[in-house]
N, C-alpha and C positions, 0 to 999 in steps of 0.2 A: 595776807595769807602766807603761811609757812608750809613748805612742802619738802619732805625728806624721802630719800630712798635708802633703806638699810640693807647693806650687803655684807656677807661674810668676806673676810680679807682674801681668802683663797679664790672665791668666785670673782672678785675684782681683778685679781691677777690673771685668771683664765680668760675673762672677758677681754681685757686689754691685749693679751697675747693673740687671741683669735682675731680681734678687730684690726690689729696693726701687724698682721703676719707678713704682709707684702704691700705692694703699691695698688692693689685692687681693693675697692670698697667691700667691706664685709658686714654681715648682719648677725645679730644674736638677739634672742628674746628671753627676758627674765619674766617668769610668772610670779606675780607678787600678790600677797594679801594686802588689803587696804584698810587702814584704821583712820577714822576721822574723829577728832576731838576738838571742839571749839573751832579755832581758826587754823588748826594744824592737820594736814593730811600726810600720813606716813605709808609709803609703799614698803612692804617687807618681803624680800626675795625668798621664794620657796623652792624654785626649780629654774633651770635654764635650758635653752635650746640654741645650739650653734648651727646656723644655716649653712647648708652645703650647696654644691653646684646645681643639683636638681631643683633647688628651691627658687631659682632665679629665671625670670623672663629676660632681664637685661642685667649684666654683671660686668662692670668695667671700672677703670680707674676713676671715673667721674660721675657714675650713675649706677644705681641698682634699682631693680624693680622685681619684687617677688611675684611668683605665679599666683593665680587665683586659688589654686589647690593649696599652696603653702599658707596663704592668708587664711583660708577656711580651716585648715588644721590648727593653726595658732588660735583662732577664735574658739574652736571646739575644745581644744585643750584647756583654755582659760575657763570656759563654761563648765566643763566636766570637773575641774579642780577647784572651782570657786575662787579663782584668782583673776587678775587683770594682766594683760600683756604690757611689759615695759620694753619698748623697742630701742635697741642699740644699733647704731651703724657707724661706720668710720669714714673719715676724710683723711686718708693716710698721707696725702700730699699737702695738707694744710699746715703751714708753719707760721701763720699769722694770727693764730688764736681761733679756737674752735667756734664755729657758727653754722647754723643750718643754711643750706643753699636755697635759692628761689625755687628750684625744682623740688626740694624737700618740702618747702612750705606749700607748694601746689599739691603735692601728694597728701599732705596732712589734711588739707581742706576737703579732699575727697574721702580719704580712708578713716580718719578719726571719728567723724559723726556716724559713719556706718558701723564701725567697731563698737562704739559706745552704745548705739541703739541695740545692736545684737546682744550686748552684755548688760542690757537694762540699766544704762546710765553709769556704769562703772567708770571711774577716772581712767585716764590714759596718760602715759608718760613716755616721752621720746628723748633719747640721749644721743648726741653725736660726739665721737671721740676722735681726737687728732693726736699727732705725736707730742704736742705741747699743751694739751688741755682737753676740756670737754665743755659742752654746753647742753642745756636741756630745756624742754618746754613741757608743762603739765596742763592737762585739760581736766579740771576737777569740779568746776561749777556747772550749773544748769545752763549758763549763758553760752557755752560753747567756745569761749574765748580762752586762749592759752595764758598761762602765768609762768613765772620762773620757778625753778627748783632752788631751794635754799642750799642744799648740799647732799652729797652721797655720804652717809655715815658708815664707817667701817667697824665691824665687830672688833672689839679689843681696843678701840680708840682710833682717832684720826678721821679727817673729812677730806673729801674732794669737792672743791667749790667750783661751780660753773663760771664761765667767762661772762655770761649774761649778754653777750654781744647780739644775740638774736632778739631777745625781748627789748633791748635798748634801741634796736634799729628796725622795728617793725615798720613796714611800708604803709603809708596812709593811702587809703582808697577814697577818692572823692566821689561823693554821691550828690544827688540834688539837694540833700540836707546838710552838706558839708563833709569834712573829713571823717573817716572811720578807720580805726586800726584794724588790721587783719590778724 
């Protein structure tokens, strides 16, 4: 499976500036059209929202949690615009290579199925940005399992390639039937 996010170069600059503005984790949402052809899913950025202080239940150096109201507004905006939300958040203190945290993964297990259900199965993409890179997970199939992002493609040329540290290190859950990736 090949998955791309297409961004205008100026939007990439604005996203990274917002996300890495200080030592506190930040959030931005890109609303993207989705095109699926054969084994390729492409998210095409149409609009962006930069989360502010009122959007957070928890907002610290190591954890963010958006309010229920903010999440509802994001889903409604995606529904009304015929797009899907692409979640960006930052790990500004991560200098070892971008990777989603265990609390990020727990949040995805709760939020992504709900968001996809509300948006009638639309794919979901999450991106974590650090000072030295980015990583991403995409939920594009009906099985609900995450896959990797191939690259962020920038208008005018150039790509930002994820570290893939998260997908390469998914924790195994042991069930009575043996291991299962989360």
